[in-house]
Biopython code that builds the backbone (N, CA, C, O; Angstrom):
import numpy as np
from Bio.PDB.StructureBuilder import StructureBuilder

atoms = [
    (1, "MET", "N", (63.215, 112.179, 63.258)),
    (1, "MET", "CA", (63.812, 112.890, 62.152)),
    (1, "MET", "C", (64.503, 111.895, 61.229)),
    (1, "MET", "O", (64.974, 110.843, 61.662)),
    (2, "LEU", "N", (64.550, 112.242, 59.981)),
    (2, "LEU", "CA", (65.154, 111.389, 58.970)),
    (2, "LEU", "C", (66.107, 112.228, 58.136)),
    (2, "LEU", "O", (65.751, 113.313, 57.675)),
    (3, "ALA", "N", (67.292, 111.734, 57.949)),
    (3, "ALA", "CA", (68.264, 112.415, 57.085)),
    (3, "ALA", "C", (68.598, 111.470, 55.942)),
    (3, "ALA", "O", (68.936, 110.308, 56.168)),
    (4, "ILE", "N", (68.503, 111.969, 54.722)),
    (4, "ILE", "CA", (68.815, 111.130, 53.566)),
    (4, "ILE", "C", (69.791, 111.850, 52.645)),
    (4, "ILE", "O", (69.840, 113.079, 52.592)),
    (5, "ARG", "N", (70.560, 111.054, 51.928)),
    (5, "ARG", "CA", (71.480, 111.609, 50.930)),
    (5, "ARG", "C", (70.875, 111.354, 49.560)),
    (5, "ARG", "O", (70.457, 110.240, 49.244)),
    (6, "LEU", "N", (70.837, 112.391, 48.767)),
    (6, "LEU", "CA", (70.303, 112.278, 47.422)),
    (6, "LEU", "C", (71.429, 112.362, 46.407)),
    (6, "LEU", "O", (72.468, 112.972, 46.659)),
    (7, "LYS", "N", (71.209, 111.743, 45.260)),
    (7, "LYS", "CA", (72.162, 111.913, 44.172)),
    (7, "LYS", "C", (72.162, 113.393, 43.793)),
    (7, "LYS", "O", (71.128, 114.055, 43.881)),
    (8, "PRO", "N", (73.296, 113.907, 43.379)),
    (8, "PRO", "CA", (73.388, 115.339, 43.065)),
    (8, "PRO", "C", (72.332, 115.832, 42.078)),
    (8, "PRO", "O", (71.792, 116.924, 42.252)),
    (9, "ASP", "N", (72.031, 115.050, 41.054)),
    (9, "ASP", "CA", (71.032, 115.504, 40.081)),
    (9, "ASP", "C", (69.640, 115.584, 40.691)),
    (9, "ASP", "O", (68.865, 116.479, 40.356)),
    (10, "LEU", "N", (69.322, 114.663, 41.576)),
    (10, "LEU", "CA", (68.029, 114.688, 42.251)),
    (10, "LEU", "C", (67.950, 115.859, 43.221)),
    (10, "LEU", "O", (66.922, 116.529, 43.316)),
    (11, "GLU", "N", (69.031, 116.098, 43.934)),
    (11, "GLU", "CA", (69.104, 117.246, 44.847)),
    (11, "GLU", "C", (68.895, 118.549, 44.073)),
    (11, "GLU", "O", (68.185, 119.445, 44.531)),
    (12, "GLU", "N", (69.513, 118.644, 42.909)),
    (12, "GLU", "CA", (69.392, 119.854, 42.092)),
    (12, "GLU", "C", (67.958, 120.052, 41.598)),
    (12, "GLU", "O", (67.430, 121.163, 41.634)),
    (13, "ARG", "N", (67.341, 118.979, 41.144)),
    (13, "ARG", "CA", (65.946, 119.068, 40.693)),
    (13, "ARG", "C", (65.031, 119.501, 41.823)),
    (13, "ARG", "O", (64.148, 120.338, 41.634)),
    (14, "LEU", "N", (65.244, 118.933, 42.986)),
    (14, "LEU", "CA", (64.435, 119.275, 44.149)),
    (14, "LEU", "C", (64.628, 120.737, 44.533)),
    (14, "LEU", "O", (63.662, 121.438, 44.835)),
    (15, "ALA", "N", (65.865, 121.189, 44.522)),
    (15, "ALA", "CA", (66.164, 122.583, 44.861)),
    (15, "ALA", "C", (65.528, 123.543, 43.856)),
    (15, "ALA", "O", (64.977, 124.573, 44.245)),
    (16, "LYS", "N", (65.600, 123.210, 42.569)),
    (16, "LYS", "CA", (64.996, 124.066, 41.539)),
    (16, "LYS", "C", (63.485, 124.141, 41.698)),
    (16, "LYS", "O", (62.894, 125.215, 41.587)),
    (17, "LEU", "N", (62.871, 123.012, 41.956)),
    (17, "LEU", "CA", (61.425, 122.988, 42.151)),
    (17, "LEU", "C", (61.033, 123.842, 43.346)),
    (17, "LEU", "O", (60.093, 124.634, 43.272)),
    (18, "ALA", "N", (61.748, 123.680, 44.435)),
    (18, "ALA", "CA", (61.457, 124.454, 45.642)),
    (18, "ALA", "C", (61.608, 125.950, 45.374)),
    (18, "ALA", "O", (60.775, 126.748, 45.805)),
    (19, "LYS", "N", (62.650, 126.320, 44.676)),
    (19, "LYS", "CA", (62.897, 127.739, 44.396)),
    (19, "LYS", "C", (61.810, 128.313, 43.489)),
    (19, "LYS", "O", (61.316, 129.414, 43.730)),
    (20, "ARG", "N", (61.441, 127.577, 42.458)),
    (20, "ARG", "CA", (60.429, 128.061, 41.507)),
    (20, "ARG", "C", (59.057, 128.214, 42.137)),
    (20, "ARG", "O", (58.280, 129.083, 41.743)),
    (21, "THR", "N", (58.759, 127.373, 43.112)),
    (21, "THR", "CA", (57.409, 127.371, 43.683)),
    (21, "THR", "C", (57.304, 128.075, 45.024)),
    (21, "THR", "O", (56.202, 128.323, 45.514)),
    (22, "GLY", "N", (58.438, 128.396, 45.616)),
    (22, "GLY", "CA", (58.406, 129.054, 46.923)),
    (22, "GLY", "C", (58.135, 128.107, 48.077)),
    (22, "GLY", "O", (57.877, 128.544, 49.199)),
    (23, "ARG", "N", (58.194, 126.831, 47.807)),
    (23, "ARG", "CA", (58.029, 125.827, 48.867)),
    (23, "ARG", "C", (59.413, 125.339, 49.269)),
    (23, "ARG", "O", (60.407, 125.635, 48.606)),
    (24, "THR", "N", (59.464, 124.591, 50.359)),
    (24, "THR", "CA", (60.756, 124.075, 50.813)),
    (24, "THR", "C", (61.039, 122.710, 50.194)),
    (24, "THR", "O", (60.130, 122.009, 49.750)),
    (25, "LYS", "N", (62.311, 122.352, 50.176)),
    (25, "LYS", "CA", (62.686, 121.011, 49.722)),
    (25, "LYS", "C", (62.051, 119.970, 50.638)),
    (25, "LYS", "O", (61.635, 118.903, 50.188)),
    (26, "THR", "N", (61.981, 120.291, 51.917)),
    (26, "THR", "CA", (61.373, 119.369, 52.881)),
    (26, "THR", "C", (59.918, 119.093, 52.532)),
    (26, "THR", "O", (59.453, 117.956, 52.624)),
    (27, "PHE", "N", (59.201, 120.139, 52.129)),
    (27, "PHE", "CA", (57.796, 119.972, 51.749)),
    (27, "PHE", "C", (57.666, 118.931, 50.644)),
    (27, "PHE", "O", (56.864, 118.002, 50.745)),
    (28, "TYR", "N", (58.464, 119.092, 49.584)),
    (28, "TYR", "CA", (58.365, 118.171, 48.452)),
    (28, "TYR", "C", (58.884, 116.780, 48.784)),
    (28, "TYR", "O", (58.330, 115.789, 48.308)),
    (29, "ALA", "N", (59.915, 116.689, 49.574)),
    (29, "ALA", "CA", (60.426, 115.377, 49.979)),
    (29, "ALA", "C", (59.374, 114.644, 50.809)),
    (29, "ALA", "O", (59.133, 113.455, 50.603)),
    (30, "ARG", "N", (58.755, 115.353, 51.739)),
    (30, "ARG", "CA", (57.718, 114.743, 52.575)),
    (30, "ARG", "C", (56.542, 114.290, 51.711)),
    (30, "ARG", "O", (56.025, 113.185, 51.876)),
    (31, "GLN", "N", (56.129, 115.158, 50.789)),
    (31, "GLN", "CA", (55.002, 114.835, 49.921)),
    (31, "GLN", "C", (55.307, 113.595, 49.066)),
    (31, "GLN", "O", (54.460, 112.714, 48.919)),
    (32, "ALA", "N", (56.506, 113.537, 48.514)),
    (32, "ALA", "CA", (56.892, 112.390, 47.684)),
    (32, "ALA", "C", (56.924, 111.098, 48.502)),
    (32, "ALA", "O", (56.462, 110.055, 48.038)),
    (33, "ILE", "N", (57.461, 111.167, 49.701)),
    (33, "ILE", "CA", (57.532, 109.980, 50.559)),
    (33, "ILE", "C", (56.134, 109.520, 50.940)),
    (33, "ILE", "O", (55.839, 108.326, 50.894)),
    (34, "GLU", "N", (55.268, 110.463, 51.316)),
    (34, "GLU", "CA", (53.904, 110.092, 51.701)),
    (34, "GLU", "C", (53.179, 109.400, 50.557)),
    (34, "GLU", "O", (52.549, 108.362, 50.758)),
    (35, "GLN", "N", (53.264, 109.968, 49.359)),
    (35, "GLN", "CA", (52.576, 109.370, 48.214)),
    (35, "GLN", "C", (53.141, 107.992, 47.883)),
    (35, "GLN", "O", (52.387, 107.046, 47.657)),
    (36, "HIS", "N", (54.442, 107.881, 47.856)),
    (36, "HIS", "CA", (55.050, 106.598, 47.504)),
    (36, "HIS", "C", (54.796, 105.558, 48.596)),
    (36, "HIS", "O", (54.582, 104.384, 48.295)),
    (37, "LEU", "N", (54.817, 105.976, 49.839)),
    (37, "LEU", "CA", (54.556, 105.050, 50.933)),
    (37, "LEU", "C", (53.131, 104.512, 50.847)),
    (37, "LEU", "O", (52.902, 103.326, 51.080)),
    (38, "GLU", "N", (52.173, 105.377, 50.514)),
    (38, "GLU", "CA", (50.795, 104.920, 50.341)),
    (38, "GLU", "C", (50.712, 103.886, 49.218)),
    (38, "GLU", "O", (50.027, 102.872, 49.351)),
    (39, "ASP", "N", (51.410, 104.147, 48.116)),
    (39, "ASP", "CA", (51.421, 103.193, 47.005)),
    (39, "ASP", "C", (52.034, 101.862, 47.430)),
    (39, "ASP", "O", (51.508, 100.801, 47.092)),
    (40, "LEU", "N", (53.138, 101.912, 48.167)),
    (40, "LEU", "CA", (53.782, 100.687, 48.634)),
    (40, "LEU", "C", (52.881, 99.912, 49.585)),
    (40, "LEU", "O", (52.775, 98.689, 49.491)),
    (41, "GLU", "N", (52.227, 100.628, 50.505)),
    (41, "GLU", "CA", (51.315, 99.956, 51.434)),
    (41, "GLU", "C", (50.193, 99.268, 50.668)),
    (41, "GLU", "O", (49.867, 98.114, 50.944)),
    (42, "ASP", "N", (49.600, 99.977, 49.701)),
    (42, "ASP", "CA", (48.532, 99.383, 48.896)),
    (42, "ASP", "C", (49.030, 98.142, 48.163)),
    (42, "ASP", "O", (48.351, 97.116, 48.131)),
    (43, "TYR", "N", (50.212, 98.242, 47.578)),
    (43, "TYR", "CA", (50.770, 97.121, 46.819)),
    (43, "TYR", "C", (50.979, 95.903, 47.716)),
    (43, "TYR", "O", (50.553, 94.799, 47.378)),
    (44, "TYR", "N", (51.634, 96.105, 48.859)),
    (44, "TYR", "CA", (51.946, 94.964, 49.713)),
    (44, "TYR", "C", (50.711, 94.390, 50.383)),
    (44, "TYR", "O", (50.645, 93.181, 50.604)),
    (45, "LEU", "N", (49.727, 95.222, 50.714)),
    (45, "LEU", "CA", (48.483, 94.695, 51.265)),
    (45, "LEU", "C", (47.738, 93.888, 50.207)),
    (45, "LEU", "O", (47.175, 92.836, 50.510)),
    (46, "ALA", "N", (47.733, 94.374, 48.968)),
    (46, "ALA", "CA", (47.088, 93.638, 47.879)),
    (46, "ALA", "C", (47.812, 92.325, 47.619)),
    (46, "ALA", "O", (47.172, 91.299, 47.390)),
    (47, "ALA", "N", (49.132, 92.348, 47.652)),
    (47, "ALA", "CA", (49.911, 91.130, 47.429)),
    (47, "ALA", "C", (49.622, 90.100, 48.513)),
    (47, "ALA", "O", (49.498, 88.909, 48.228)),
    (48, "GLN", "N", (49.516, 90.557, 49.752)),
    (48, "GLN", "CA", (49.196, 89.640, 50.855)),
    (48, "GLN", "C", (47.809, 89.047, 50.663)),
    (48, "GLN", "O", (47.607, 87.846, 50.845)),
    (49, "SER", "N", (46.863, 89.887, 50.299)),
    (49, "SER", "CA", (45.497, 89.432, 50.093)),
    (49, "SER", "C", (45.432, 88.418, 48.956)),
    (49, "SER", "O", (44.739, 87.406, 49.054)),
    (50, "LEU", "N", (46.151, 88.695, 47.888)),
    (50, "LEU", "CA", (46.192, 87.773, 46.757)),
    (50, "LEU", "C", (46.798, 86.439, 47.167)),
    (50, "LEU", "O", (46.306, 85.381, 46.776)),
    (51, "GLU", "N", (47.854, 86.491, 47.945)),
    (51, "GLU", "CA", (48.516, 85.266, 48.392)),
    (51, "GLU", "C", (47.564, 84.423, 49.240)),
    (51, "GLU", "O", (47.536, 83.199, 49.117)),
    (52, "LYS", "N", (46.788, 85.080, 50.097)),
    (52, "LYS", "CA", (45.840, 84.355, 50.945)),
    (52, "LYS", "C", (44.708, 83.745, 50.126)),
    (52, "LYS", "O", (44.163, 82.703, 50.490)),
    (53, "SER", "N", (44.358, 84.399, 49.017)),
    (53, "SER", "CA", (43.232, 83.921, 48.216)),
    (53, "SER", "C", (43.625, 82.818, 47.241)),
    (53, "SER", "O", (42.777, 82.335, 46.491)),
    (54, "LYS", "N", (44.871, 82.416, 47.233)),
    (54, "LYS", "CA", (45.333, 81.391, 46.302)),
    (54, "LYS", "C", (45.074, 79.972, 46.798)),
    (54, "LYS", "O", (45.583, 79.011, 46.221)),
    (55, "ARG", "N", (44.297, 79.836, 47.849)),
    (55, "ARG", "CA", (44.018, 78.506, 48.370)),
    (55, "ARG", "C", (43.319, 77.682, 47.300)),
    (55, "ARG", "O", (42.418, 78.169, 46.616)),
    (56, "THR", "N", (43.729, 76.460, 47.163)),
    (56, "THR", "CA", (43.118, 75.562, 46.184)),
    (56, "THR", "C", (42.302, 74.497, 46.905)),
    (56, "THR", "O", (42.554, 74.173, 48.065)),
    (57, "PHE", "N", (41.340, 73.974, 46.201)),
    (57, "PHE", "CA", (40.459, 72.957, 46.756)),
    (57, "PHE", "C", (40.462, 71.740, 45.843)),
    (57, "PHE", "O", (40.565, 71.856, 44.622)),
    (58, "THR", "N", (40.348, 70.587, 46.457)),
    (58, "THR", "CA", (40.110, 69.374, 45.669)),
    (58, "THR", "C", (38.649, 69.427, 45.247)),
    (58, "THR", "O", (37.874, 70.195, 45.819)),
    (59, "PRO", "N", (38.258, 68.633, 44.264)),
    (59, "PRO", "CA", (36.838, 68.628, 43.879)),
    (59, "PRO", "C", (35.913, 68.312, 45.062)),
    (59, "PRO", "O", (34.852, 68.919, 45.203)),
    (60, "ALA", "N", (36.312, 67.379, 45.892)),
    (60, "ALA", "CA", (35.487, 67.019, 47.053)),
    (60, "ALA", "C", (35.379, 68.194, 48.025)),
    (60, "ALA", "O", (34.301, 68.462, 48.555)),
    (61, "GLU", "N", (36.486, 68.892, 48.260)),
    (61, "GLU", "CA", (36.459, 70.055, 49.157)),
    (61, "GLU", "C", (35.590, 71.166, 48.579)),
    (61, "GLU", "O", (34.855, 71.832, 49.308)),
    (62, "ALA", "N", (35.676, 71.360, 47.278)),
    (62, "ALA", "CA", (34.872, 72.398, 46.629)),
    (62, "ALA", "C", (33.385, 72.092, 46.785)),
    (62, "ALA", "O", (32.597, 72.981, 47.107)),
    (63, "LYS", "N", (33.002, 70.842, 46.557)),
    (63, "LYS", "CA", (31.599, 70.453, 46.724)),
    (63, "LYS", "C", (31.143, 70.685, 48.156)),
    (63, "LYS", "O", (30.052, 71.202, 48.395)),
    (64, "ARG", "N", (31.984, 70.302, 49.103)),
    (64, "ARG", "CA", (31.649, 70.470, 50.515)),
    (64, "ARG", "C", (31.506, 71.955, 50.852)),
    (64, "ARG", "O", (30.562, 72.343, 51.540)),
    (65, "GLU", "N", (32.438, 72.791, 50.372)),
    (65, "GLU", "CA", (32.395, 74.233, 50.633)),
    (65, "GLU", "C", (31.145, 74.870, 50.035)),
    (65, "GLU", "O", (30.576, 75.799, 50.607)),
    (66, "LEU", "N", (30.722, 74.357, 48.871)),
    (66, "LEU", "CA", (29.557, 74.915, 48.187)),
    (66, "LEU", "C", (28.247, 74.255, 48.615)),
    (66, "LEU", "O", (27.175, 74.642, 48.148)),
    (67, "GLY", "N", (28.328, 73.273, 49.488)),
    (67, "GLY", "CA", (27.138, 72.593, 49.982)),
    (67, "GLY", "C", (26.482, 71.699, 48.940)),
    (67, "GLY", "O", (25.266, 71.510, 48.948)),
    (68, "LEU", "N", (27.283, 71.160, 48.056)),
    (68, "LEU", "CA", (26.736, 70.284, 46.998)),
    (68, "LEU", "C", (26.841, 68.825, 47.375)),
    (68, "LEU", "O", (26.431, 67.957, 46.604)),
]
sb = StructureBuilder()
sb.init_structure("model")
sb.init_model(0)
sb.init_chain("A")
sb.init_seg("    ")
for serial, (resi, resn, name, xyz) in enumerate(atoms, 1):
    if name == "N":
        sb.init_residue(resn, " ", resi, " ")
    sb.init_atom(name, np.array(xyz, "f"), 0.0, 1.0, " ", f" {name:<3s}", serial, name[0])
structure = sb.get_structure()
């Protein structure tokens, strides 16, 4: 279980949305966390991949890697 404190304005927006749609605040909080977590995972995995691909080669290493 996770308990979080929200700023009053955010709590109010969440409560209004839940009331207007007939869903619970928990539903929307869970949905928001899931979506944002997926975005964060994608970002950090891409950043790691980019960091790994930044390897540089000397001209001699490049020729050797390319079989020239």
